[in-house]
C-alpha positions as CSV (number, residue, x, y, z in Angstrom):
1,M,-27.8,-53.7,28.9
2,H,-28.8,-52.1,32.2
3,T,-30.6,-49.1,30.7
4,A,-34.0,-49.8,32.2
5,E,-32.6,-50.3,35.7
6,F,-30.4,-47.2,35.3
7,A,-33.4,-45.2,34.1
8,K,-35.5,-46.3,37.1
9,L,-32.8,-45.6,39.7
10,L,-31.8,-42.3,38.2
11,G,-35.5,-41.2,38.1
12,M,-35.9,-42.2,41.8
13,I,-32.7,-40.3,42.8
14,M,-33.8,-37.2,40.8
15,K,-37.3,-37.3,42.3
16,D,-36.1,-37.6,45.9
17,Y,-33.6,-34.8,45.4
18,Q,-36.1,-32.5,43.8
19,T,-38.7,-33.2,46.5
20,H,-36.3,-32.6,49.3
21,M,-34.9,-29.4,47.8
22,E,-38.3,-27.9,47.1
23,E,-39.5,-28.7,50.6
24,E,-36.4,-27.3,52.3
25,L,-36.0,-24.3,50.2
26,A,-39.6,-23.2,50.4
27,P,-41.1,-20.7,50.7
28,A,-38.3,-18.2,49.9
29,L,-36.6,-20.2,47.1
30,T,-36.9,-22.8,44.4
31,T,-34.3,-25.0,42.8
32,S,-34.4,-22.9,39.6
33,Q,-34.0,-19.7,41.6
34,L,-31.0,-21.3,43.5
35,T,-29.5,-22.0,40.1
36,V,-29.9,-18.4,39.0
37,L,-28.4,-17.1,42.2
38,E,-25.4,-19.4,42.0
39,V,-24.7,-18.4,38.4
40,L,-25.0,-14.7,39.3
41,E,-22.6,-15.2,42.2
42,R,-20.1,-16.9,40.0
43,E,-20.5,-14.9,36.8
44,G,-21.5,-11.4,38.2
45,K,-24.2,-9.4,36.4
46,L,-25.7,-11.1,33.3
47,K,-28.3,-10.4,30.7
48,P,-31.5,-12.5,31.1
49,S,-30.8,-14.4,27.9
50,E,-27.4,-15.5,29.3
51,L,-29.2,-17.5,32.0
52,I,-31.2,-19.7,29.6
53,P,-28.4,-22.3,29.1
54,F,-28.3,-22.9,32.9
55,L,-32.0,-23.4,33.2
56,S,-33.1,-25.5,30.2
57,T,-36.2,-23.4,29.7
58,T,-37.7,-20.8,27.4
59,P,-37.0,-17.0,27.4
60,A,-40.6,-16.4,28.6
61,A,-40.1,-18.7,31.5
62,V,-36.9,-17.0,32.5
63,T,-38.6,-13.6,32.5
64,M,-41.4,-14.9,34.8
65,L,-38.8,-16.5,37.1
66,L,-36.8,-13.3,37.2
67,D,-40.0,-11.3,37.9
68,R,-40.7,-13.5,40.9
69,M,-37.1,-13.3,42.1
70,E,-37.1,-9.5,41.8
71,R,-40.4,-9.2,43.7
72,G,-38.8,-11.5,46.4
73,G,-35.7,-9.2,46.6
74,L,-33.3,-11.9,45.5
75,I,-32.1,-10.1,42.3
76,R,-32.0,-6.6,40.9
77,R,-32.5,-5.6,37.2
78,D,-30.7,-2.4,36.0
79,R,-30.8,-0.8,32.6
80,D,-27.4,-0.5,30.9
81,E,-26.0,3.1,31.0
82,G,-24.9,3.1,27.4
83,D,-27.7,1.2,25.8
84,R,-31.0,1.4,27.6
85,R,-32.4,-1.6,25.7
86,I,-30.0,-3.9,27.7
87,V,-31.0,-5.1,31.1
88,W,-28.5,-6.5,33.6
89,V,-29.5,-8.9,36.3
90,S,-27.5,-9.0,39.5
91,I,-27.8,-10.7,42.9
92,T,-28.8,-8.7,46.0
93,E,-27.6,-9.2,49.5
94,K,-30.7,-11.2,50.3
95,G,-30.1,-13.3,47.3
96,K,-26.6,-14.0,48.5
97,R,-27.9,-15.1,51.9
98,E,-30.6,-17.4,50.2
99,A,-28.0,-18.8,47.9
100,E,-25.8,-19.7,50.8
101,R,-28.7,-21.3,52.6
102,G,-29.7,-23.3,49.4
103,V,-26.2,-24.6,49.0
104,Q,-26.1,-25.7,52.6
105,V,-29.4,-27.5,52.1
106,R,-28.1,-29.2,49.0
107,E,-24.8,-30.2,50.6
108,A,-26.5,-31.6,53.7
109,Y,-28.8,-33.7,51.6
110,L,-26.1,-35.0,49.2
111,G,-23.7,-35.5,52.0
112,G,-26.3,-37.8,53.7
113,V,-26.9,-39.7,50.4
114,L,-23.1,-40.1,49.8
115,D,-22.5,-41.2,53.4
116,R,-24.4,-44.5,52.6
117,I,-21.3,-45.6,50.7
118,S,-17.6,-45.7,51.4
119,T,-15.2,-42.8,50.5
120,H,-13.6,-45.0,47.8
121,N,-17.0,-45.7,46.3
122,Q,-17.9,-42.0,46.5
123,Q,-14.8,-41.2,44.5
124,L,-15.7,-44.0,42.1
125,L,-19.3,-42.8,41.7
126,V,-18.2,-39.3,40.9
127,Y,-15.6,-40.6,38.4
128,L,-18.2,-42.7,36.7
129,L,-20.8,-40.0,36.6
130,G,-18.2,-37.7,35.0
131,K,-17.6,-40.3,32.3
132,I,-21.3,-40.7,31.6
133,S,-21.7,-36.9,31.5
134,G,-18.8,-36.5,29.2
135,K,-17.0,-34.1,31.7
């Protein structure tokens, strides 16, 4: 079994990725905020609770994250017209620009990582990761 070696390499890759992304996205954005912006761009307006599965965190942490994002002008919160108890979260124009920048940062980093191996091995890696992830 190669589980220990796999765990070590996966940990190194994840740490390098997280460090690079946080440094390049700062100070306007974090990786969690980028995730929220990408989900909102793809899904449209959502309730805060609908963001939880994408973030692997608690409702309280999502609320704090959205508070920071709203203060930063990345998202907007609006009360539902029909039911004032419901709050909708949507992306702002500034949020769209920051999401685009964040995606470019990520693609540049991952492109550089993948360029270390051949195109064939890139395809094989993606295939194998898909198998591992169950997708």
